[in-house]
C-alpha positions in Angstrom: -90.8 -106.6 -20.8 -94.2 -107.6 -22.2 -96.7 -105.0 -22.7 -100.4 -106.1 -23.0 -102.7 -104.6 -25.6 -105.5 -102.8 -23.8 -108.2 -104.1 -26.1 -108.5 -107.1 -23.8 -109.7 -104.6 -21.1 -112.0 -102.9 -23.5 -113.5 -106.2 -24.3 -114.3 -106.7 -20.8 -111.9 -109.5 -20.0 -110.0 -109.7 -16.7 -106.4 -108.6 -16.4 -104.2 -111.4 -15.9 -100.6 -111.6 -14.5 -98.1 -111.2 -17.2 -95.3 -113.6 -18.2 -92.2 -113.3 -16.0 -89.4 -111.2 -17.5 -86.1 -112.4 -15.9 -84.3 -114.7 -13.7 -83.6 -113.8 -10.1 -80.9 -111.1 -9.6 -78.0 -111.6 -7.1 -78.0 -107.8 -6.5 -79.0 -106.7 -3.2 -82.3 -104.7 -2.5 -80.0 -101.9 -1.2 -78.1 -101.6 -4.5 -81.3 -101.7 -6.5 -82.9 -99.0 -4.5 -79.8 -96.7 -5.2 -80.2 -97.6 -9.0 -83.9 -96.8 -8.8 -83.2 -93.4 -7.3 -80.9 -92.8 -10.2 -83.5 -93.5 -12.6 -85.9 -91.3 -10.9 -83.6 -88.3 -11.5 -83.6 -89.0 -15.2 -87.3 -89.6 -15.3 -87.9 -86.2 -13.8 -85.7 -84.6 -16.3 -87.8 -86.3 -19.0 -91.1 -85.1 -17.6 -92.4 -81.9 -19.1 -94.9 -81.5 -16.4 -92.7 -81.3 -13.4 -94.1 -81.1 -9.9 -97.5 -82.3 -10.7 -100.5 -82.0 -8.5 -101.4 -85.4 -6.9 -104.7 -86.8 -6.0 -104.4 -90.1 -4.3 -107.6 -91.9 -3.9 -107.6 -94.9 -1.5 -110.5 -97.4 -1.2 -110.9 -99.7 2.1 -111.1 -103.4 1.6 -112.0 -103.2 -2.0 -110.9 -106.5 -4.0 -109.0 -106.6 -7.2 -112.2 -107.8 -9.1 -114.7 -105.2 -7.9 -114.5 -102.8 -10.8 -115.8 -103.0 -14.3 -112.2 -102.2 -15.8 -110.9 -105.4 -13.8 -113.6 -107.6 -15.1 -116.6 -107.5 -12.9 -119.8 -108.5 -14.8 -122.3 -106.6 -12.7 -120.7 -103.8 -10.8 -120.6 -100.6 -12.8 -117.6 -98.0 -12.4 -117.7 -95.9 -15.4 -115.8 -93.0 -13.9 -113.0 -95.1 -12.6 -112.8 -97.2 -15.8 -112.5 -94.0 -17.8 -109.5 -92.9 -15.8 -107.9 -96.3 -16.5 -108.6 -96.1 -20.2 -107.2 -92.7 -20.5 -104.3 -93.4 -18.2 -102.7 -96.8 -17.2 -103.1 -99.8 -15.0 -100.3 -101.5 -13.1 -101.5 -105.1 -13.7 -99.2 -106.3 -10.8 -100.1 -103.7 -8.2 -99.6 -104.6 -4.6 -100.9 -103.2 -1.3 -98.4 -102.8 1.7 -100.1 -105.5 3.7 -103.2 -107.7 3.8 -104.7 -105.6 6.6 -105.2 -101.8 7.0 -102.7 -100.3 9.2 -99.4 -101.7 8.1 -100.6 -101.3 4.5 -101.4 -97.7 5.1 -98.2 -96.9 7.0 -96.2 -98.6 4.1 -98.0 -96.2 1.8 -97.2 -93.2 4.0 -93.7 -94.0 4.7 -92.4 -95.8 1.6 -91.3 -98.8 3.7 -92.4 -102.4 3.2 -93.1 -104.5 6.4 -89.5 -105.4 6.8 -89.1 -101.8 8.0 -92.2 -101.5 10.2 -92.2 -101.9 14.0 -94.9 -104.5 13.7 -96.4 -106.7 11.0 -99.9 -106.7 12.9 -103.0 -104.5 12.3 -102.4 -102.8 15.6 -99.3 -100.8 14.4 -99.3 -96.9 14.3 -96.7 -94.4 13.3 -94.2 -93.6 15.7 -93.2 -90.0 16.9 -90.6 -88.7 14.4 -91.7 -90.8 11.6 -91.8 -89.0 8.2 -94.5 -89.4 5.6 -95.0 -88.5 2.1 -97.2 -85.7 3.4 -94.1 -84.4 5.3 -91.9 -84.7 2.2 -94.4 -83.0 -0.2 -95.2 -80.3 2.5 -91.6 -79.4 2.7 -91.3 -79.3 -1.1 -93.8 -76.5 -1.2 -97.0 -78.7 -1.8 -100.5 -77.7 -0.4 -101.4 -80.9 1.5 -104.8 -82.2 2.7 -106.3 -85.5 4.0 -109.9 -86.3 3.6 -111.3 -89.4 5.3 -109.6 -92.1 7.3 -106.3 -91.7 9.1 -106.2 -94.4 11.6 -102.5 -94.8 11.8 -101.5 -92.1 14.4 -103.8 -91.1 17.3 -101.7 -89.2 19.6 -102.1 -85.4 19.1 -98.8 -83.5 18.9 -96.8 -86.7 18.0 -98.5 -88.7 15.2 -101.7 -86.9 14.3 -102.1 -86.0 10.6 -101.0 -82.4 11.0 -97.7 -83.5 12.6 -97.5 -86.1 9.8 -97.5 -83.3 7.1 -101.0 -82.6 6.4 -101.7 -78.9 6.5 -105.4 -79.5 6.7 -107.6 -82.6 7.0 -111.2 -83.5 7.6 -111.9 -87.2 8.6 -111.8 -89.8 11.1 -108.7 -90.3 13.4 -109.2 -93.9 14.6 -109.8 -97.1 12.7 -112.6 -98.0 15.1 -114.5 -94.8 14.2 -113.7 -95.2 10.7 -115.9 -98.5 10.6 -119.1 -96.5 10.8 -120.8 -95.1 7.7 -122.8 -92.6 9.7 -120.4 -91.2 12.3 -121.4 -88.9 14.9 -118.4 -86.7 14.8 -115.5 -85.7 12.3 -112.1 -84.1 13.0 -111.2 -80.7 11.1 -107.6 -79.9 11.6 -107.4 -81.7 14.9 -110.7 -80.0 16.3 -113.7 -82.4 16.8 -116.8 -81.5 15.0 -120.2 -83.1 15.7 -122.4 -84.3 12.9 -126.0 -83.5 14.2 -127.6 -85.3 11.2 -126.4 -88.6 12.7 -127.2 -87.9 16.2 -129.0 -90.5 18.4 -128.7 -93.1 15.7 -129.9 -91.1 12.9 -128.4 -91.8 9.6 -128.5 -88.5 7.5 -124.9 -87.8 6.7 -123.0 -90.6 4.7 -119.3 -90.7 5.6 -118.1 -91.0 1.9 -120.3 -88.1 1.0 -118.7 -86.0 3.9 -115.2 -86.8 2.8 -115.8 -86.1 -0.9 -117.3 -82.6 -0.1 -114.2 -81.8 2.1 -112.0 -82.9 -0.7 -114.0 -80.9 -3.3 -113.6 -77.8 -1.0 -110.0 -78.2 -0.8 -109.6 -78.6 -4.6 -111.8 -75.3 -4.9 -108.9 -73.5 -3.1 -106.2 -74.5 -5.6 -105.4 -71.9 -8.2 -102.4 -73.6 -9.7 -99.7 -71.3 -8.1 -98.6 -74.1 -5.8 -98.9 -78.0 -6.5 -101.0 -79.8 -4.1 -101.4 -83.3 -2.6 -104.8 -84.5 -1.8 -105.2 -87.8 -0.1 -108.9 -89.1 -0.2 -108.9 -92.0 2.1 -112.4 -93.5 2.0 -113.7 -96.0 4.4 -115.8 -98.3 2.1 -116.5 -100.9 1.0 -115.3 -101.9 4.3 -118.1 -102.9 6.8 -120.2 -101.3 8.1 -121.9 -102.2 4.8 -124.5 -99.4 3.8 -124.7 -96.9 1.0 -127.4 -94.4 0.0 -130.3 -96.3 -1.6 -130.0 -94.5 -5.0 -126.6 -96.5 -5.5 -127.9 -99.8 -4.0 -131.3 -100.0 -5.9 -129.8 -100.9 -9.3 -128.2 -104.0 -7.9 -131.0 -105.5 -5.9 -131.9 -108.9 -7.2 -128.6 -109.0 -9.2 -126.7 -111.3 -7.0 -127.4 -114.6 -5.0 -128.0 -113.3 -1.5 -127.9 -114.7 2.1 -129.4 -112.1 4.4 -127.2 -110.9 7.2 -129.1 -111.1 10.5 -126.7 -109.2 12.7 -128.0 -109.6 16.3 -131.4 -110.3 15.1 -133.0 -113.9 15.0 -132.2 -116.9 17.0 -128.6 -117.1 15.9 -126.2 -114.2 15.4 -125.0 -114.0 12.0 -121.4 -114.1 10.5 -118.3 -112.6 12.0 -118.3 -109.9 14.8 -122.2 -109.6 14.9 -121.8 -107.5 18.0 -119.7 -105.1 16.1 -122.0 -105.0 13.0 -125.4 -105.5 14.6 -127.7 -104.1 11.9 -129.4 -106.7 9.7 -128.8 -106.3 5.9 -131.5 -108.1 3.6 -129.2 -108.1 0.5 -125.8 -107.5 1.6 -124.1 -108.2 -1.8 -126.2 -105.6 -3.5 -125.4 -103.1 -0.6 -121.6 -103.6 -1.3 -122.1 -103.2 -5.0 -123.9 -100.0 -4.2 -121.0 -98.8 -1.9 -118.6 -99.2 -4.9 -121.0 -97.5 -7.3 -121.2 -94.6 -4.7 -117.4 -94.4 -4.7 -117.4 -94.4 -8.5 -119.8 -91.5 -8.4 -117.7 -89.4 -6.0 -114.5 -90.1 -8.0 -116.3 -88.8 -11.0 -117.2 -85.5 -8.9 -113.3 -85.0 -8.0 -112.4 -85.4 -11.6 -115.0 -82.9 -12.7 -113.6 -80.5 -10.0 -110.1 -80.8 -11.3 -111.4 -79.9 -15.0 -113.4 -77.1 -13.6 -110.3 -75.6 -11.9 -108.1 -76.2 -14.9 -105.9 -78.5 -13.1 -106.8 -81.8 -14.6 -104.0 -82.1 -17.1 -101.3 -81.4 -14.6 -102.7 -83.7 -12.0 -101.6 -87.3 -11.3 -104.3 -89.5 -9.9 -103.7 -92.7 -8.3 -106.7 -95.1 -7.4 -106.1 -98.3 -5.4 -107.3 -100.1 -2.3 -105.5 -100.9 1.0 -106.1 -104.8 1.1 -108.2 -107.4 -0.2 -111.9 -107.9 0.4 -113.5 -108.6 3.9 -116.0 -111.1 5.0 -117.3 -109.3 8.1 -120.7 -107.7 8.5 -122.4 -109.7 5.8 -119.6 -109.6 3.3 -119.2 -112.3 0.8 -116.2 -111.9 -1.3 -116.4 -115.2 -2.9 -120.2 -114.7 -3.9 -119.4 -111.4 -5.6 -116.0 -112.4 -7.1 -114.4 -109.7 -5.1 -110.8 -110.9 -5.7 -111.2 -111.5 -9.5 -109.0 -114.4 -10.5 -107.1 -114.6 -7.2 -107.4 -116.8 -4.2 -108.1 -115.5 -0.7 -108.8 -112.0 0.6 -108.2 -109.8 3.6 -105.8 -111.4 6.1 -104.2 -113.7 3.4 -100.9 -113.2 1.8 -102.3 -115.0 -1.1 -102.9 -112.8 -4.2 -106.6 -112.0 -3.2 -105.2 -110.3 0.0 -102.6 -108.1 -1.5 -103.0 -107.8 -5.2 -105.0 -104.5 -5.9 -106.4 -102.5 -8.6 -103.8 -99.9 -9.2 -104.6 -97.0 -11.7 -102.5 -93.9 -12.6 -103.8 -91.1 -14.7 -101.9 -88.1 -15.7 -103.1 -86.6 -19.0 -100.1 -84.4 -19.7 -97.7 -87.3 -19.3 -99.1 -90.9 -19.3 -100.0 -92.3 -22.6 -103.6 -93.4 -22.6 -104.4 -97.2 -22.6 -101.2 -98.5 -21.0 -100.9 -101.6 -18.9 -97.8 -101.8 -17.0 -96.6 -105.3 -16.1 -93.8 -104.2 -13.6 -94.6 -105.5 -10.2 -95.1 -102.4 -7.9 -96.3 -101.9 -4.3 -97.4 -99.2 -1.8 -93.8 -98.6 -0.5 -93.0 -97.3 -4.0 -95.3 -94.3 -3.8 -93.4 -92.0 -1.5 -90.1 -92.3 -3.5 -92.1 -91.7 -6.7 -93.9 -88.5 -5.5 -90.6 -87.3 -4.0 -88.8 -87.7 -7.3 -91.7 -86.0 -9.1 -91.6 -83.0 -6.7 -88.1 -82.5 -7.5 -86.8 -84.2 -4.3 -85.2 -87.3 -5.7 -83.5 -89.3 -2.9 -85.5 -87.4 -0.1 -87.7 -90.5 0.7 -84.7 -92.8 1.1 -83.3 -90.3 3.4 -86.4 -90.6 5.4 -86.1 -94.3 5.6 -88.0 -95.6 2.5 -86.9 -98.7 0.8 -89.4 -98.6 -2.0 -88.6 -97.7 -5.6 -89.5 -94.6 -7.5 -91.9 -95.4 -10.3 -91.5 -92.0 -12.1 -89.7 -93.4 -15.0 -92.4 -96.1 -15.4 -95.0 -93.4 -15.4 -93.4 -91.5 -18.1 -91.9 -94.2 -20.4 -93.4 -97.6 -21.4 -89.9 -98.8 -22.1 -88.7 -98.4 -18.6 -87.9 -101.2 -16.2 -87.1 -101.4 -12.4 -84.1 -103.0 -11.1 -84.9 -106.4 -10.1 -86.0 -106.9 -6.4 -88.1 -109.1 -3.9 -91.4 -107.4 -3.2 -92.1 -108.5 0.4 -94.9 -108.7 2.9 -95.2 -110.1 6.5 -98.4 -110.3 8.7 -98.9 -111.3 12.2 -102.1 -111.8 14.2 -103.2 -109.3 16.9 -105.0 -110.1 20.0 -108.8 -109.8 19.6 -108.9 -110.6 15.8 -109.9 -114.3 15.4 -109.4 -114.1 11.7 -105.9 -113.5 11.6 -104.2 -116.9 12.3 -102.3 -118.2 15.4 -101.1 -115.6 17.7 -97.2 -115.4 17.5 -97.0 -116.7 14.1 -95.6 -114.4 11.3 -96.8 -115.2 7.8 -94.4 -114.1 5.0 -94.7 -113.8 1.3 -92.4 -112.5 -1.4 -92.4 -112.0 -5.2 -89.3 -112.0 -7.3 -89.9 -111.7 -11.1 -92.4 -114.5 -11.8 -92.1 -116.5 -8.5 -94.3 -115.9 -5.6 -93.3 -117.8 -2.2 -95.2 -117.9 1.2 -94.8 -119.6 4.5 -97.1 -119.4 7.5 -94.3 -119.1 10.0 -90.6 -119.4 10.3 -90.8 -123.3 10.8 -93.2 -124.0 8.0 -92.2 -125.3 4.5 -92.0 -122.7 1.7 -95.0 -122.8 -0.9 -93.9 -121.6 -4.3 -96.1 -120.6 -7.2 -95.5 -119.4 -10.8 -97.9 -116.6 -11.0 -97.6 -116.3 -14.8 -98.9 -119.8 -15.2 -100.9 -120.0 -11.9 -102.4 -116.7 -10.8 -104.7 -118.4 -8.5 -101.9 -120.0 -6.5 -103.3 -123.5 -6.7 -100.1 -125.5 -7.6 -97.3 -125.6 -5.2 -94.0 -125.9 -7.1 -91.5 -126.1 -4.2 -90.8 -129.8 -4.4 -90.0 -129.3 -8.3 -87.7 -126.1 -7.7 -86.0 -126.8 -4.4 -83.3 -124.2 -5.1 -85.8 -121.4 -5.7 -87.7 -122.4 -2.7 -84.4 -122.4 -0.6 -83.5 -119.0 -1.9 -86.8 -117.6 -0.6 -86.4 -119.2 2.7 -83.0 -117.4 3.0 -84.6 -114.2 1.9 -87.4 -114.6 4.4 -84.9 -115.1 7.2 -83.1 -112.1 6.3 -86.2 -110.1 6.2 -87.1 -111.1 9.8 -83.7 -110.0 10.9 -84.3 -106.8 9.2 -87.6 -106.3 10.8 -86.1 -106.9 14.4 -84.0 -103.7 13.9 -87.3 -101.7 13.6 -89.3 -103.0 16.7 
């Protein structure tokens, strides 16, 4: 396996997709999952800091290229960059889907989209589902959620507390979570009004509220029990707004097309009825949203240090899918996806290839860049293994791999597999494609394949040579394309079992 030198990042260059490491394996994913579980046991034995605390920070619709550490030339993210430099980056880290709900369910359940009941954005958890929070709570962790849930809205069946979070503060539904100045929050399933935002006032910024709640949770941790804190931010997703202190440094730094919302003779952009407020410099605002997130991440890290918990806390930072174009968003104009093509609702790399940072001072060697492709479904098996419950995630239906050994050893490799994604359009979302069509994508080693529906031809790309997916190689490599077609057909059959 090739290991990149971190000096390229320190010099400010973009991360690139690494050279492919092996040919396609004939082993089934099921056998590979079993092998990965075995590796996880040895990894936990190797780790001196067993049962780490976990701080998982998830951004909403932030593209691969919107951090300083991943090469953005204007947006400054010093706190996140430092975590990456002092920890590691998964250079080939992938979300669970290209839209919010299936991606977050994949993260929570350890399942890729072949094991979800739907590949559309309307999916929610089902009663009886088990999440990483259930697993860690059962393993003796203190668990807390701060921010957006959005994947289970039936109290007593799929709410956050049923799904393993012992305490939570945030927004239950995706629609509520689109507002940067919400009029209410939930605290442990109780609705709490926010008077600062009453009657259209904009006094309490959602990301600030989530951060304050997470800081309160960390204040309660004394090291007697490990904790799992899931900080689930709702930006830089639209509604696009941030405190002016964060936006001001970026005004005039980008080419701008003002967003009119519902003002002016012609409504602007997509969903203007949903995002009616005009924005004079939307690119500067989105940069400010990311700068605010970086500041809040810095506060969380400072609190860990203050509590004496930093060395034994594993921090993950990533995003749920690629950048959006609603509400004045301009992902191309701000290079939000970095070197990749597409964004949210695409299964090209721009829609699913995410920043993916891990920081664990007592275990992870600083400055590592891990080339192994990984995805959201791997998180639950990883944390289960590190919590002393190897195999628990698989028993709960997960089909991701544990990354425990990768975190601990830079010589580790995963068994070969196909990373898989599916996405289908939902009613009411005109950006998702044709209703009834299921888009599919898969990655095996160096090869990435896509098709728009079951009757469409396979498109095939070599990501090492073509990270922007500009050159379809299916005609040159028909056997590889045929192999992906067979795999995709099998995945659709697998998903039918979970509907």
